N, C-alpha and C positions, 0 to 999 in steps of 0.2 A: 386781346382779350381771351381768357382759356376758359372753359366748363370743366368744373369738378363735381365729382360725385359724393356724396355722404352717405355711406353704408351705415347700417344699425351696430353699434361698438359693441365688443364683449365686456359686459358691465360686470362678469365675474361671477365667481361662486358657482362657476359650472352651468350657467346659464347659457342656453342655447337659440333662445328666441323670445320675444317680445310681443306684445299688441300694442299698437300705437291708438293711444287714447286722445290725444287732440292736437293740432297744429298751432303755433304759436305766429307762425307767420303765412303768408299767402306768395303766389308767384307774381314779380315783380317789384317784392318789397326788397330793400336795402337792408341788410344787417351787417353788426359788427362783429369783432372775434369775440366768442364766449358768449354770445347773446341765446338765451334759453330760445331754441326754435321748437321744439316739441316736448311732448309727455308720453311717456311708454309706460307698461305695465308688466312687471316680469312676473314670476310665479312667486316673488317674494315682496316687491315694492313698486310704487311708483318714482319713476327715475326721471328727473331733466335734463335734456339733453342739449348742451350748448353747441354754438358753430363752430366748426372748423377753420373756418375762413371768412374775412371780410369780402362781401360782394354783394350780388343781386341774385335772389332765389328765381331761378330758369325753370324749374319743372319741379313738382310733387309727384314722385310715383305711387305713394302708397294713399288710402285713405283710413280714417279713424275706424278702428273696431276690426283691422285687417291683422294678423298675427303674420310677423317678418322673421326671418332665422339672420342669425349674427351673419355678419358680412354681405348681406343683401340691401341694394339701394334705398335709400328714403326719399332723397331730393339731390337737387342739382344747382351748382352756383355758377354765377359768372364772375370771374375774378380777374383783377388785373396782373397784368405780369406774363411771362412764357408758360407754355404748356408745364415746363419742367420744373417748375420753380417751386421751391420748399415751402409746403404751407405751415403755419402756425399751429403748433399743438394748442389744443382747447385745455382750459383749466381740468377736466373731469377726468382727461386721458390719463394712465398712469405714466408720470415723469420717468421712471427707471426703465421703461421696457420700449424697446423702440425695434424695428427691425429693418433692413434695407434691402431694395431691389434694382436693378440697373434698368434705367429707361431705354427703351429698343431704339427710339427715335434718337437718341444723344450719341455722336461721333465720340465724345469724349467720356462714355460709360459714366455719366453724371448720376450719382445715388440721391435718392431721396428716401428720407424716412417714412415709414410705413406704420403710423401707432396700432397698437393692438387693437383690434375690431373695428378697426376703419379700413374699408377697401377689403378685397379679399383676405381670406385667412391664408399666411402663407403654406400651410400643409395642406391645403384643399388642393383636389385634382381639378375642379371647376366646380363653377358655381351652378345649384338648381337651376333650373330653367324657372323664371319668373312667372307667377301666375298674373294673368288678366286681371287688371283693376278696374272695374266699370266708373266710368267717369273720368280718368287718369289716363295721361299718356304712358304708353309701355312700349320700352325698345330695349334691344339689348344692353348688358351693360359693358363697361371696357374692361379688357382682360388684366388689366393693372391698374393701380391709381395712379402710378406715374406719368400713364397716357391720357391725353385728354380725351372726354367725351362728347364730342360735339351734339349739341342739342337741335334737331330738327323738327320744325314746326309738324303739331300733330296732325295729321290728315285723316278727318272721321271718315271712316269706312263705310259704303253702303251696303245695307244687307241685302242678302237674297230675298226675292219675294215670299220664300217658305221658311225664313227665318224668323223667330221669335227673340225678339229682345227684351231681356228682363232688366230693367234699370234699378239701381239701387236706391232706397227709399232715402228723401231727402229729409236732413234733420242736422241739426247744430251737433258739436262734440259732445257737449254737457247731455244733451238730449238723448244720443246714443248710450253714453256711460248709464246713464240712469235706466235706461232701455234694457242695458247688460244686467245690470245690479236686480231688476225686477224680474227677468228672466222674459222680457216681452219680444218677440219677433218683430221688428220694426215693418216689415214687409204685410204684418196683418193688421196693422194701423192704418186708419184713414186720416191724411192730414188734413189739417183746417186752415194751416197758414198759407202764406204767401206763395202760389204756385204748388200748392200739395205738399206743403212743409210740416214735417211732424213736430209738434209742439209738446210741451211738458202736460199740457192741458188734454190732448190728445192721450197721452199716457196715463194720466190719470182716468180719464172717461173711460178707456179701454179695461183698465184694472178693476173699476167698479162693475160688478155683476149687476145686470139691470134688474129691476124689480120684478117679482112674478106678476104675470100678468092672468086675470081668471080664464079668458078665452085659450088661453094658451100658446105661446111661441115656442121657438128654437131655445131651447136649456141653453144655461152660461154653460163652457166647457166643465167637466168633471175633474179634471186634473191639469196640473199647470206643471209644465217642463222647465226646467231651470239648468240651463249649461253649465257642466262644472268645468271652470278655466282657473287661470291664473292662481291666485293665493288659495283658494279653495281647492283646486286639483291637487297643489304640492301639499295641502296639508292632509288632505284624504289620502295620498299615497305614503306620506310620511308614517301616518297613523297606523296605516295595514303594516307598513314595513316594520315597525317598532311591536306592534302588537303580536305578529308571527315570527319574528326576530330573536326575541329574548323572552325568556323566561320570567313573568312579572308576579309579585305577591305586593300586598297590600296590607299595612297597619295602621290602626287608629288610636287616636287619644283624645280623650274629654277633658281639658281641664279651666279651673278656675282661674280667668286672666285679670281678676279686677285690679290687682296692684298695678298690672301694666296699664290699665286704663285709667287708674289715678295718675299713674308715670306720664303717660300723654298728655295728659290735662295740664299738668304743672309745666311740660317741656314748652306746649303751645302758650302759656302765659308768659314765657321768659322773652323779652326784649331782642335778645340777640337769637332768637330763632323764630322771630316774627315771620320771616320770610319762607324759612325751611318748612313750618307748621309739619313736624314728625307725625305720621300716622302710624296704624295699627301693620299694615303692609310693611313699613319700613323697619319696624322693632322685630317684626318675625323675620324680615331679610337679615338683621343685624345677628338676631338669636341663631339662625340658622350658620352662618359663617361661623361664629364663635362654636356652636358644638359641631362641626365640621372638623375642627382641630382635632377632636377627640376620637373622630370616626371617618379618617381620611377616605376609606373606601367608599364613601356616597358621592365623592369627588372624582370619580375613577371612569375610565372607558374601558371596554372588552375589544382587544385587537385580534380580530378573526386570524388573520393572516399568520401574526406570529405565535398565536394562542398564549396570549399573555394579558394580563390587568396592568393597564397604563395608571397611575395614580398623578395629580397633577396638583403642583403646590398652589398655584394661583385659583381661586374661585371666581369664576366667571357665570355669574348670576342671570339665569334667565329669566324675564319676567313674562308670563303669557299675558296677552292684550286682545281683548276682544274690538274687531274693527268692521266697518262697514264691507270691508272685503275681504274678512277671515279673519281667523285665528293667526295672530303673529307671536314671535318669541324673542322682542329685542334682548342683548346683552348688555349688563353692567360689567364691565371688565376689571379685574383685580378688587372685585367689591368687598372682600375680606379688607383690604386695606382703607375703606372708606369707615368715615365718621358717620354716626345716624344721621345728621343732619345732611351730610353729603349723599348717603343713600336715598335719604326721603327726596331729596332735591333730582336725583338722576332719576328714579322712579317716578315723579311726576312729568318730567321733560321726556322720556320715552314713550311715556302713555299719552301726552299730546301730540307727539310727531308720529308715532304709527295710527293713531285715529284720523289724522289728516290725511294719511297717506305717504308721508315722505322720507319714512325708515328707508335707509340705505341698505343695499343686499350686504355689505359688510357687516353690519351692526346684528345681522339675523343670523350670525353663524359663530361657531367658537365658542359656545356655552359649555357649562360642564356640570351645572346642576339647575334646577328650573322650581321657581314658584307658579303656583296658580290660585288666583284668587276668587272662589265661587262663592263666597261670602257675599260680594257684592251683589249677587242675584237673588238673594236670599235662601241660598241653601246651605244647609248645615255640612255635607259631605258628600264625598265620591268616591270614585277609584280611578285617579288620573293615568292616562297612558304615557308611558315614558316619551320624552324626547328623542330621537333617534340618535345612537352614540352616547347616551348621558346613562348613569347609574342610578340615579334617584331624581323624584319629582316629588314635590310637598304641596298639597291642596289645602286652603285656609278657609274653613267655614264663617258661617253668620255667628257674629257675637249677640247670643242671646241672655237678656236679663232674666232669670229664673230661679227658683228655689234651689239651694245647694247647701250642703253640710258645710259649716265653717265655725272651728273651734266648739265643736260639740253641740251645735245649735245649726236649726235652719234659718237661712238667711237670705234676701236676693241676692245674687252674684252676677259678675258678667262670665257667663260660659261659652267657651269656642271649641270647636272639634276639629282637629287636625287629620290628615290622611296623607301617609307616605307609602309611594308607589317605589317598588327598587328591584333591581336586574339581579335575580337569584344565582345567577351564575358569579357576580362579582360582589354582594352583599349578602350575608345570611341574616337567617331572623333575629340572631342575638346582636348584630352590629344595627341592623335596620331598627330594632326595638328601642336601643340603648341612644341611637342619634334622635329619634323621634321624641322619648323622655327627657332627653339633654332640653331640646326645643322647649318642651313643656315647661320643664322645670325654671328656666330663664323668663318664660311668659307668667309662671304663676309667683314669681319672687325675682324681679329683676335685677336686685343685688345678689343674687348666686352667681352672676357672672363673676364676681370677685373670687369665687373660688376655683374658677375653670383654669388647668393649666394651659 
């Protein structure tokens, strides 16, 4: 029987750390290969981690709520076989990438593959010292994954008489997650559950300010501090980088889209499109793809190092999605090759996945142009900030039924405002205006797409 450590994997996209959200296993549990053992939150998404070994969980090094660096151990397994036995590759690991290192204990210089992100990084000079985790065993990690890590029984240390021991508040992973979302410090909440366990009801009671008392008591806090981390931290950094890294300009267009509204009603009544149910966002996405053929500059990026504008043939369309964890922009790849029904299905799927927190990091990169639908919040227009690295972003406002000039008379029509922000280094005012006008013309008269080159 050998002991193997499982380190936080390299989840890709330049991510260097993740926060442990919850364990799906406990010490003593028997797990099988690729069984989901934990869920972590990166700066982009919630990711489920599969087990790289079949065996028994012997130790958990990290508690939920703790941020862990890539390559830092999360837990240890007791597995059958010799210490140098080759581990099976988990399904989530990149199959095309592997590294090898010699086992110092092998006379025959047996090599064992080390998957990317599992164990110490091959270019690392040494792993940072592991921070002590209250309530969990902490011991030095092995220098390489080829050498076994022997699990020793945890020995509780007797604190000196003048030492104050601060215990981590007891709470289940869902309650810890809820506390993070609400910006509540669990240490300030009195737990009413078994042995002081903090419950959801305790969070609700803590978040509800007490009713004022005539005699006057201690006032409720005048401010609430919310930690900036995960997706919100990544979004904040990206927006600052975008706003101060590229000269941005915005143009607006208000258009009568009644013909598009009527088209959507006809399409939704067709039996062959009953599952797709195309909506306005899908039609706008299709119009954007068609208009980008006439103005390819909007589907470009600025290469600062080479001092070049790089135009991309494929349109990888980002759809901004508001989620409980913050703003995400999952990407529909090769959107210009999708039919209207396919775009509708892809938009619906990525929205559901994003709101459930299951969007994978790879699905949040590689976009070339973005749509943000502010109309779902009842907003008419805005000046969106570019997604870093992209040349344009289109904001879609709310559809208003209002008086409008139509065929020389005033009539009630469906009116929509569009706003296009663009990188003025790549797209000039004429190009941006032409692109936006093309989208508006398609929405005002869907049949006009037949005239597009």
